[in-house]
C-alpha atoms as an extended CHARMM CRD file, in Angstrom:
* protein
*
       230  EXT
         1         1  MET       CA              7.3450000000      -43.2730000000       -2.9550000000  PROA      1               0.0000000000
         2         2  GLN       CA              4.4140000000      -40.9820000000       -3.5620000000  PROA      2               0.0000000000
         3         3  GLU       CA              4.4250000000      -39.1390000000       -6.8860000000  PROA      3               0.0000000000
         4         4  VAL       CA              2.2110000000      -36.3880000000       -8.2920000000  PROA      4               0.0000000000
         5         5  TYR       CA              2.4710000000      -35.0430000000      -11.8470000000  PROA      5               0.0000000000
         6         6  PHE       CA              1.4540000000      -31.4430000000      -12.7520000000  PROA      6               0.0000000000
         7         7  PHE       CA              1.1830000000      -30.0160000000      -16.2610000000  PROA      7               0.0000000000
         8         8  PHE       CA              0.6180000000      -26.2700000000      -16.8710000000  PROA      8               0.0000000000
         9         9  ASP       CA              0.2430000000      -23.8440000000      -19.7790000000  PROA      9               0.0000000000
        10        10  ASP       CA             -0.9150000000      -20.2260000000      -19.8190000000  PROA      10              0.0000000000
        11        11  SER       CA             -3.3070000000      -17.9320000000      -21.6430000000  PROA      11              0.0000000000
        12        12  GLY       CA             -3.2950000000      -14.1850000000      -21.8110000000  PROA      12              0.0000000000
        13        13  VAL       CA             -0.4810000000      -11.6430000000      -21.6250000000  PROA      13              0.0000000000
        14        14  PHE       CA              0.8770000000      -10.7010000000      -18.1960000000  PROA      14              0.0000000000
        15        15  HSD       CA              0.7380000000       -6.9590000000      -18.8910000000  PROA      15              0.0000000000
        16        16  LYS       CA             -1.5940000000       -3.9430000000      -18.2130000000  PROA      16              0.0000000000
        17        17  SER       CA             -2.2110000000       -3.8230000000      -21.9810000000  PROA      17              0.0000000000
        18        18  ASN       CA             -4.1700000000       -7.0860000000      -21.6800000000  PROA      18              0.0000000000
        19        19  GLN       CA             -7.6840000000       -5.7980000000      -22.4380000000  PROA      19              0.0000000000
        20        20  VAL       CA             -9.3990000000       -8.7440000000      -20.7290000000  PROA      20              0.0000000000
        21        21  GLY       CA             -7.3620000000       -8.0170000000      -17.6280000000  PROA      21              0.0000000000
        22        22  ILE       CA             -6.8970000000      -11.6970000000      -16.9020000000  PROA      22              0.0000000000
        23        23  PHE       CA             -3.8830000000      -14.0190000000      -17.0000000000  PROA      23              0.0000000000
        24        24  VAL       CA             -4.4100000000      -17.7560000000      -16.5860000000  PROA      24              0.0000000000
        25        25  TYR       CA             -2.2910000000      -20.7730000000      -15.7550000000  PROA      25              0.0000000000
        26        26  ALA       CA             -4.1800000000      -24.0590000000      -16.0590000000  PROA      26              0.0000000000
        27        27  GLY       CA             -3.4700000000      -27.7280000000      -16.3740000000  PROA      27              0.0000000000
        28        28  TYR       CA             -3.8680000000      -31.2980000000      -15.1340000000  PROA      28              0.0000000000
        29        29  VAL       CA             -2.8370000000      -33.2250000000      -12.0590000000  PROA      29              0.0000000000
        30        30  PHE       CA             -2.1530000000      -37.0100000000      -11.9110000000  PROA      30              0.0000000000
        31        31  GLU       CA             -1.2330000000      -39.2940000000       -9.0200000000  PROA      31              0.0000000000
        32        32  SER       CA              0.7400000000      -41.8510000000      -11.0140000000  PROA      32              0.0000000000
        33        33  ARG       CA              2.7870000000      -42.2580000000      -14.1960000000  PROA      33              0.0000000000
        34        34  ALA       CA              0.2120000000      -44.8330000000      -15.3590000000  PROA      34              0.0000000000
        35        35  ASP       CA             -2.5100000000      -42.1740000000      -15.0990000000  PROA      35              0.0000000000
        36        36  VAL       CA             -0.4110000000      -39.7310000000      -17.1440000000  PROA      36              0.0000000000
        37        37  ASP       CA              0.2160000000      -42.3570000000      -19.8230000000  PROA      37              0.0000000000
        38        38  ASN       CA             -3.4690000000      -43.2860000000      -20.0190000000  PROA      38              0.0000000000
        39        39  ALA       CA             -4.5200000000      -39.6140000000      -20.4030000000  PROA      39              0.0000000000
        40        40  LYS       CA             -1.8190000000      -39.1100000000      -22.9850000000  PROA      40              0.0000000000
        41        41  ARG       CA             -3.0680000000      -42.0330000000      -25.1030000000  PROA      41              0.0000000000
        42        42  LYS       CA             -6.6320000000      -40.7540000000      -25.0610000000  PROA      42              0.0000000000
        43        43  TYR       CA             -5.6510000000      -37.1980000000      -25.8870000000  PROA      43              0.0000000000
        44        44  ARG       CA             -3.2150000000      -38.2540000000      -28.6490000000  PROA      44              0.0000000000
        45        45  ALA       CA             -5.9080000000      -40.3310000000      -30.3030000000  PROA      45              0.0000000000
        46        46  MET       CA             -8.2640000000      -37.3240000000      -30.4600000000  PROA      46              0.0000000000
        47        47  VAL       CA             -5.4820000000      -35.0740000000      -31.7520000000  PROA      47              0.0000000000
        48        48  LYS       CA             -4.7160000000      -37.5770000000      -34.5610000000  PROA      48              0.0000000000
        49        49  ASN       CA             -8.3670000000      -37.8040000000      -35.5440000000  PROA      49              0.0000000000
        50        50  LEU       CA             -8.7350000000      -34.0210000000      -35.6270000000  PROA      50              0.0000000000
        51        51  LYS       CA             -5.5040000000      -33.5260000000      -37.5940000000  PROA      51              0.0000000000
        52        52  LYS       CA             -6.7350000000      -36.0380000000      -40.1170000000  PROA      52              0.0000000000
        53        53  SER       CA            -10.1400000000      -34.3760000000      -40.5060000000  PROA      53              0.0000000000
        54        54  LEU       CA             -8.5520000000      -30.9160000000      -40.7430000000  PROA      54              0.0000000000
        55        55  GLY       CA             -5.7200000000      -32.0040000000      -43.0330000000  PROA      55              0.0000000000
        56        56  ARG       CA             -3.0850000000      -30.6820000000      -40.6740000000  PROA      56              0.0000000000
        57        57  ASP       CA              0.1930000000      -32.0210000000      -39.3490000000  PROA      57              0.0000000000
        58        58  ASP       CA              1.2020000000      -29.1410000000      -37.0720000000  PROA      58              0.0000000000
        59        59  GLU       CA              0.5110000000      -28.7430000000      -33.3310000000  PROA      59              0.0000000000
        60        60  LEU       CA             -3.2150000000      -28.1160000000      -32.5300000000  PROA      60              0.0000000000
        61        61  LYS       CA             -3.0680000000      -25.0450000000      -30.3250000000  PROA      61              0.0000000000
        62        62  ALA       CA             -6.1810000000      -23.3580000000      -28.9730000000  PROA      62              0.0000000000
        63        63  PHE       CA             -5.4510000000      -20.2380000000      -31.0140000000  PROA      63              0.0000000000
        64        64  GLY       CA             -6.7410000000      -20.8970000000      -34.4590000000  PROA      64              0.0000000000
        65        65  LEU       CA             -9.1000000000      -23.7500000000      -33.6110000000  PROA      65              0.0000000000
        66        66  SER       CA            -12.8920000000      -23.5020000000      -33.7780000000  PROA      66              0.0000000000
        67        67  ALA       CA            -14.9150000000      -23.6260000000      -30.5710000000  PROA      67              0.0000000000
        68        68  ALA       CA            -16.2320000000      -27.0810000000      -31.5000000000  PROA      68              0.0000000000
        69        69  HSD       CA            -12.7140000000      -28.4720000000      -32.0100000000  PROA      69              0.0000000000
        70        70  LYS       CA            -11.5010000000      -26.9780000000      -28.7310000000  PROA      70              0.0000000000
        71        71  ARG       CA            -14.5010000000      -28.4710000000      -27.0000000000  PROA      71              0.0000000000
        72        72  ALA       CA            -13.7640000000      -31.9090000000      -28.4660000000  PROA      72              0.0000000000
        73        73  LEU       CA            -10.1840000000      -31.7560000000      -27.1360000000  PROA      73              0.0000000000
        74        74  TYR       CA            -11.3100000000      -30.4200000000      -23.7340000000  PROA      74              0.0000000000
        75        75  ASN       CA            -13.8680000000      -33.1810000000      -23.3260000000  PROA      75              0.0000000000
        76        76  VAL       CA            -11.2080000000      -35.8870000000      -23.6350000000  PROA      76              0.0000000000
        77        77  LEU       CA             -9.7770000000      -35.0970000000      -20.1820000000  PROA      77              0.0000000000
        78        78  ARG       CA            -12.8230000000      -33.3480000000      -18.7180000000  PROA      78              0.0000000000
        79        79  GLN       CA            -13.1120000000      -35.7770000000      -15.7800000000  PROA      79              0.0000000000
        80        80  GLU       CA             -9.4540000000      -35.6140000000      -14.8080000000  PROA      80              0.0000000000
        81        81  GLU       CA             -8.1700000000      -33.6530000000      -11.8440000000  PROA      81              0.0000000000
        82        82  SER       CA             -7.3770000000      -30.1270000000      -13.0480000000  PROA      82              0.0000000000
        83        83  LEU       CA             -6.1920000000      -26.8200000000      -11.6720000000  PROA      83              0.0000000000
        84        84  SER       CA             -6.2470000000      -23.1960000000      -12.6650000000  PROA      84              0.0000000000
        85        85  ILE       CA             -4.7620000000      -19.9120000000      -11.4510000000  PROA      85              0.0000000000
        86        86  VAL       CA             -6.4670000000      -16.7160000000      -12.4730000000  PROA      86              0.0000000000
        87        87  VAL       CA             -4.5270000000      -13.4520000000      -11.9550000000  PROA      87              0.0000000000
        88        88  LYS       CA             -6.5440000000      -10.2490000000      -12.1000000000  PROA      88              0.0000000000
        89        89  LEU       CA             -3.9870000000       -7.8950000000      -13.5920000000  PROA      89              0.0000000000
        90        90  ASN       CA             -5.6630000000       -4.6600000000      -12.5450000000  PROA      90              0.0000000000
        91        91  ASN       CA             -5.0200000000       -5.7180000000       -8.9070000000  PROA      91              0.0000000000
        92        92  VAL       CA             -1.3080000000       -6.4810000000       -9.4180000000  PROA      92              0.0000000000
        93        93  TYR       CA              1.1070000000       -3.8290000000       -8.1180000000  PROA      93              0.0000000000
        94        94  ASP       CA              2.7770000000       -1.7470000000      -10.8300000000  PROA      94              0.0000000000
        95        95  SER       CA              6.1180000000       -2.5890000000       -9.2180000000  PROA      95              0.0000000000
        96        96  ILE       CA              5.5220000000       -6.2410000000      -10.1350000000  PROA      96              0.0000000000
        97        97  LEU       CA              4.6180000000       -5.3950000000      -13.7110000000  PROA      97              0.0000000000
        98        98  ALA       CA              7.6760000000       -3.1230000000      -14.0400000000  PROA      98              0.0000000000
        99        99  SER       CA             10.1490000000       -5.8420000000      -15.1540000000  PROA      99              0.0000000000
       100       100  SER       CA             10.2190000000       -9.2920000000      -16.6650000000  PROA      100             0.0000000000
       101       101  LYS       CA             12.1270000000      -10.6520000000      -13.6540000000  PROA      101             0.0000000000
       102       102  SER       CA              9.5460000000       -9.4650000000      -11.1260000000  PROA      102             0.0000000000
       103       103  ILE       CA              6.7990000000      -10.8930000000      -13.3310000000  PROA      103             0.0000000000
       104       104  CYS       CA              8.5690000000      -14.2470000000      -13.3980000000  PROA      104             0.0000000000
       105       105  ARG       CA              8.8870000000      -14.1930000000       -9.5570000000  PROA      105             0.0000000000
       106       106  TYR       CA              5.1910000000      -13.4710000000       -9.2300000000  PROA      106             0.0000000000
       107       107  LYS       CA              4.3230000000      -16.2760000000      -11.6390000000  PROA      107             0.0000000000
       108       108  ASP       CA              6.5010000000      -18.6180000000       -9.5340000000  PROA      108             0.0000000000
       109       109  TYR       CA              4.6350000000      -17.5230000000       -6.4400000000  PROA      109             0.0000000000
       110       110  VAL       CA              1.1700000000      -18.2120000000       -7.7820000000  PROA      110             0.0000000000
       111       111  MET       CA              2.3090000000      -21.5130000000       -9.2080000000  PROA      111             0.0000000000
       112       112  LYS       CA              3.7720000000      -22.5120000000       -5.8110000000  PROA      112             0.0000000000
       113       113  MET       CA              0.5220000000      -21.6390000000       -4.0150000000  PROA      113             0.0000000000
       114       114  ALA       CA             -1.5670000000      -23.5000000000       -6.4990000000  PROA      114             0.0000000000
       115       115  VAL       CA              0.5650000000      -26.6250000000       -6.2090000000  PROA      115             0.0000000000
       116       116  LYS       CA              0.3670000000      -26.3810000000       -2.3880000000  PROA      116             0.0000000000
       117       117  ARG       CA             -3.4400000000      -26.0260000000       -2.5170000000  PROA      117             0.0000000000
       118       118  LYS       CA             -3.8950000000      -29.0420000000       -4.6710000000  PROA      118             0.0000000000
       119       119  LEU       CA             -1.5900000000      -31.1850000000       -2.5670000000  PROA      119             0.0000000000
       120       120  SER       CA             -3.3870000000      -30.0560000000        0.5370000000  PROA      120             0.0000000000
       121       121  GLU       CA             -6.6870000000      -31.2500000000       -0.9930000000  PROA      121             0.0000000000
       122       122  LEU       CA             -5.1470000000      -34.6150000000       -1.8700000000  PROA      122             0.0000000000
       123       123  ILE       CA             -3.9060000000      -34.9740000000        1.7480000000  PROA      123             0.0000000000
       124       124  ASP       CA             -7.3520000000      -34.1090000000        3.0850000000  PROA      124             0.0000000000
       125       125  LYS       CA             -8.8680000000      -36.7840000000        0.8290000000  PROA      125             0.0000000000
       126       126  GLN       CA             -6.2160000000      -39.2320000000        2.1230000000  PROA      126             0.0000000000
       127       127  ILE       CA             -4.9950000000      -39.7950000000       -1.4330000000  PROA      127             0.0000000000
       128       128  LEU       CA             -1.5710000000      -38.5690000000       -0.2050000000  PROA      128             0.0000000000
       129       129  LEU       CA              0.0790000000      -39.0290000000        3.1540000000  PROA      129             0.0000000000
       130       130  ALA       CA              1.8480000000      -36.0130000000        4.7020000000  PROA      130             0.0000000000
       131       131  GLU       CA              4.3630000000      -38.2810000000        6.5590000000  PROA      131             0.0000000000
       132       132  GLN       CA              5.6170000000      -40.0640000000        3.4330000000  PROA      132             0.0000000000
       133       133  ASP       CA              8.2990000000      -38.9610000000        1.0390000000  PROA      133             0.0000000000
       134       134  ILE       CA              6.9610000000      -37.4930000000       -2.2340000000  PROA      134             0.0000000000
       135       135  THR       CA              8.2540000000      -36.5140000000       -5.6470000000  PROA      135             0.0000000000
       136       136  LEU       CA              6.5360000000      -33.7610000000       -7.6280000000  PROA      136             0.0000000000
       137       137  HSD       CA              6.9860000000      -33.6810000000      -11.3910000000  PROA      137             0.0000000000
       138       138  ILE       CA              5.9690000000      -30.2160000000      -12.6410000000  PROA      138             0.0000000000
       139       139  SER       CA              5.9710000000      -29.6720000000      -16.4330000000  PROA      139             0.0000000000
       140       140  ILE       CA              5.3830000000      -26.1590000000      -17.7010000000  PROA      140             0.0000000000
       141       141  ASP       CA              5.2130000000      -24.7500000000      -21.2180000000  PROA      141             0.0000000000
       142       142  GLU       CA              8.5600000000      -23.2560000000      -22.1050000000  PROA      142             0.0000000000
       143       143  GLN       CA              8.9960000000      -19.6790000000      -20.9300000000  PROA      143             0.0000000000
       144       144  LEU       CA             11.5520000000      -17.1940000000      -19.6880000000  PROA      144             0.0000000000
       145       145  THR       CA             12.5010000000      -17.9470000000      -16.0630000000  PROA      145             0.0000000000
       146       146  SER       CA             13.8590000000      -15.6530000000      -13.4740000000  PROA      146             0.0000000000
       147       147  THR       CA             17.3500000000      -16.0930000000      -12.0310000000  PROA      147             0.0000000000
       148       148  ASP       CA             16.9780000000      -13.0400000000       -9.7950000000  PROA      148             0.0000000000
       149       149  GLY       CA             15.0070000000      -14.5980000000       -6.9230000000  PROA      149             0.0000000000
       150       150  ILE       CA             16.4400000000      -16.1840000000       -3.7680000000  PROA      150             0.0000000000
       151       151  TYR       CA             15.0470000000      -19.5230000000       -4.9010000000  PROA      151             0.0000000000
       152       152  GLY       CA             14.1310000000      -20.9770000000       -8.2880000000  PROA      152             0.0000000000
       153       153  LEU       CA             10.6770000000      -22.4380000000       -8.6130000000  PROA      153             0.0000000000
       154       154  SER       CA             11.6700000000      -25.9550000000       -7.5090000000  PROA      154             0.0000000000
       155       155  GLU       CA             13.5470000000      -24.6820000000       -4.4750000000  PROA      155             0.0000000000
       156       156  THR       CA             10.7770000000      -22.3570000000       -3.3300000000  PROA      156             0.0000000000
       157       157  ILE       CA              8.1900000000      -25.1220000000       -3.6530000000  PROA      157             0.0000000000
       158       158  LYS       CA             10.3330000000      -27.4740000000       -1.6600000000  PROA      158             0.0000000000
       159       159  GLN       CA             10.9000000000      -24.8340000000        1.0550000000  PROA      159             0.0000000000
       160       160  GLU       CA              7.1860000000      -24.1600000000        1.3280000000  PROA      160             0.0000000000
       161       161  LEU       CA              6.1510000000      -27.8450000000        1.4630000000  PROA      161             0.0000000000
       162       162  GLN       CA              8.9170000000      -29.4320000000        3.5360000000  PROA      162             0.0000000000
       163       163  TYR       CA             10.2480000000      -26.6770000000        5.8150000000  PROA      163             0.0000000000
       164       164  GLY       CA              7.5070000000      -24.0080000000        5.9200000000  PROA      164             0.0000000000
       165       165  ILE       CA              7.8190000000      -20.2540000000        5.2890000000  PROA      165             0.0000000000
       166       166  PHE       CA              8.0450000000      -17.3020000000        7.6260000000  PROA      166             0.0000000000
       167       167  ASN       CA              6.2420000000      -14.2120000000        6.4180000000  PROA      167             0.0000000000
       168       168  HSD       CA              8.2750000000      -11.2920000000        7.7540000000  PROA      168             0.0000000000
       169       169  ASP       CA              5.6950000000       -8.7250000000        6.7630000000  PROA      169             0.0000000000
       170       170  TYR       CA              3.0730000000      -10.2340000000        9.0190000000  PROA      170             0.0000000000
       171       171  GLY       CA              5.2420000000      -12.0980000000       11.5100000000  PROA      171             0.0000000000
       172       172  VAL       CA              3.4950000000      -15.4090000000       10.6650000000  PROA      172             0.0000000000
       173       173  PHE       CA              5.0520000000      -18.8590000000       10.1380000000  PROA      173             0.0000000000
       174       174  HSD       CA              3.2560000000      -21.0520000000        7.5980000000  PROA      174             0.0000000000
       175       175  LYS       CA              3.8000000000      -24.6590000000        8.6550000000  PROA      175             0.0000000000
       176       176  PRO       CA              5.0900000000      -27.2020000000        6.0990000000  PROA      176             0.0000000000
       177       177  LEU       CA              2.5970000000      -29.4530000000        4.3760000000  PROA      177             0.0000000000
       178       178  PHE       CA              4.7990000000      -32.6090000000        4.6430000000  PROA      178             0.0000000000
       179       179  THR       CA              6.8590000000      -33.9930000000        7.5250000000  PROA      179             0.0000000000
       180       180  ALA       CA              8.8860000000      -36.1170000000        5.0740000000  PROA      180             0.0000000000
       181       181  ASN       CA             11.2150000000      -35.3650000000        2.1540000000  PROA      181             0.0000000000
       182       182  VAL       CA              9.8140000000      -33.4400000000       -0.7960000000  PROA      182             0.0000000000
       183       183  ASN       CA             11.5800000000      -33.8210000000       -4.0980000000  PROA      183             0.0000000000
       184       184  VAL       CA             10.5900000000      -31.2540000000       -6.7900000000  PROA      184             0.0000000000
       185       185  GLN       CA             11.4100000000      -31.6220000000      -10.4090000000  PROA      185             0.0000000000
       186       186  VAL       CA             10.4820000000      -28.7460000000      -12.6890000000  PROA      186             0.0000000000
       187       187  ARG       CA             10.7370000000      -29.0880000000      -16.4540000000  PROA      187             0.0000000000
       188       188  TYR       CA             10.0930000000      -26.4190000000      -19.1100000000  PROA      188             0.0000000000
       189       189  CYS       CA              8.7980000000      -28.2360000000      -22.1790000000  PROA      189             0.0000000000
       190       190  GLU       CA              8.1510000000      -27.5000000000      -25.8170000000  PROA      190             0.0000000000
       191       191  SER       CA              4.3860000000      -28.0040000000      -26.1360000000  PROA      191             0.0000000000
       192       192  LYS       CA              4.7250000000      -29.6630000000      -29.5630000000  PROA      192             0.0000000000
       193       193  CYS       CA              6.5410000000      -32.5360000000      -27.7890000000  PROA      193             0.0000000000
       194       194  ASN       CA              4.1520000000      -32.9560000000      -24.8480000000  PROA      194             0.0000000000
       195       195  TYR       CA              0.4890000000      -33.8960000000      -25.2570000000  PROA      195             0.0000000000
       196       196  MET       CA             -0.3850000000      -32.9820000000      -21.6460000000  PROA      196             0.0000000000
       197       197  ILE       CA              1.0050000000      -29.4860000000      -22.1780000000  PROA      197             0.0000000000
       198       198  GLN       CA             -1.1410000000      -29.2490000000      -25.3370000000  PROA      198             0.0000000000
       199       199  ALA       CA             -4.1560000000      -30.3520000000      -23.3170000000  PROA      199             0.0000000000
       200       200  SER       CA             -3.3090000000      -27.7030000000      -20.6810000000  PROA      200             0.0000000000
       201       201  ASP       CA             -3.2260000000      -25.0500000000      -23.4810000000  PROA      201             0.0000000000
       202       202  ILE       CA             -6.7950000000      -25.9680000000      -24.3560000000  PROA      202             0.0000000000
       203       203  LEU       CA             -7.9040000000      -25.7750000000      -20.7230000000  PROA      203             0.0000000000
       204       204  ALA       CA             -6.1490000000      -22.4710000000      -20.0780000000  PROA      204             0.0000000000
       205       205  ASN       CA             -7.7420000000      -20.9890000000      -23.1960000000  PROA      205             0.0000000000
       206       206  ARG       CA            -11.1550000000      -22.1910000000      -22.1670000000  PROA      206             0.0000000000
       207       207  ILE       CA            -10.8740000000      -20.3710000000      -18.8200000000  PROA      207             0.0000000000
       208       208  PHE       CA             -9.4330000000      -17.2320000000      -20.4220000000  PROA      208             0.0000000000
       209       209  THR       CA            -12.2820000000      -17.2970000000      -22.9860000000  PROA      209             0.0000000000
       210       210  SER       CA            -14.8410000000      -17.5670000000      -20.1930000000  PROA      210             0.0000000000
       211       211  TYR       CA            -13.6930000000      -14.1380000000      -18.9280000000  PROA      211             0.0000000000
       212       212  ARG       CA            -13.2250000000      -12.5630000000      -22.3250000000  PROA      212             0.0000000000
       213       213  ASN       CA            -16.6630000000      -13.5580000000      -23.5580000000  PROA      213             0.0000000000
       214       214  SER       CA            -18.4210000000      -13.3410000000      -20.1430000000  PROA      214             0.0000000000
       215       215  LYS       CA            -19.3550000000      -17.0590000000      -20.1440000000  PROA      215             0.0000000000
       216       216  PRO       CA            -18.8120000000      -18.3040000000      -16.5530000000  PROA      216             0.0000000000
       217       217  GLU       CA            -20.4100000000      -21.6270000000      -17.4530000000  PROA      217             0.0000000000
       218       218  LEU       CA            -17.1410000000      -22.5100000000      -19.2590000000  PROA      218             0.0000000000
       219       219  ARG       CA            -15.5580000000      -22.6040000000      -15.7810000000  PROA      219             0.0000000000
       220       220  GLN       CA            -17.9630000000      -25.2800000000      -14.4550000000  PROA      220             0.0000000000
       221       221  ILE       CA            -15.4200000000      -28.0390000000      -14.6800000000  PROA      221             0.0000000000
       222       222  PRO       CA            -15.6190000000      -31.3520000000      -12.7980000000  PROA      222             0.0000000000
       223       223  ASN       CA            -12.7950000000      -32.1950000000      -10.3740000000  PROA      223             0.0000000000
       224       224  HSD       CA            -11.3510000000      -28.6890000000      -10.7820000000  PROA      224             0.0000000000
       225       225  THR       CA             -9.5470000000      -26.4560000000       -8.3360000000  PROA      225             0.0000000000
       226       226  ASN       CA             -9.2840000000      -22.7160000000       -9.0260000000  PROA      226             0.0000000000
       227       227  LEU       CA             -7.2900000000      -20.0330000000       -7.2720000000  PROA      227             0.0000000000
       228       228  THR       CA             -7.5790000000      -16.2830000000       -7.9690000000  PROA      228             0.0000000000
       229       229  PHE       CA             -4.8100000000      -13.7260000000       -7.2720000000  PROA      229             0.0000000000
       230       230  PRO       CA             -4.0960000000      -11.2690000000       -5.8600000000  PROA      230             0.0000000000
């Protein structure tokens, strides 16, 4: 059974009042549980060292850390496969921003498309096989979720990847990515209990900061896939 693990956190407020005009999802991608555990051990060791030097015992979130400390945490997983979604809020329809439910649906949409893009890349590299069953483990920092859509996030990802989607607006059928069974497991996690979500917080903040401070060099990340919406 093929397995892929995704971890995501966000940075920025999904609202027109966001002065930077950018909302970011970002995180890491692993092809095995062993890879996740190895990354977790490395990141946890750095967190423990930083907490000791700072005299802290709370969660080390990007907000409140110095640039040097954020860089030290980022560098731990710098070479790992990573992924980001940048939403340019000024280009998002007002109708989407009008309610929390429509915002949640839009967030689900961009998440789905980012997962699809990354999996497509892994198939192209022959790391994954489109004709074999796969389980996706998607862990996201805890947030409000929409119950108003036709599908929840896990269902809409499965539909897109295993069965394909027909776009009624354009009369186009988007073929499925896999010809085998796709099992999607989505978990909303407390970041304080998940080191990979904490690492994703640092990465998301780095990308958000690159726009806020006009430092595109912060987005020059090895083994990284970025998507911009809309």
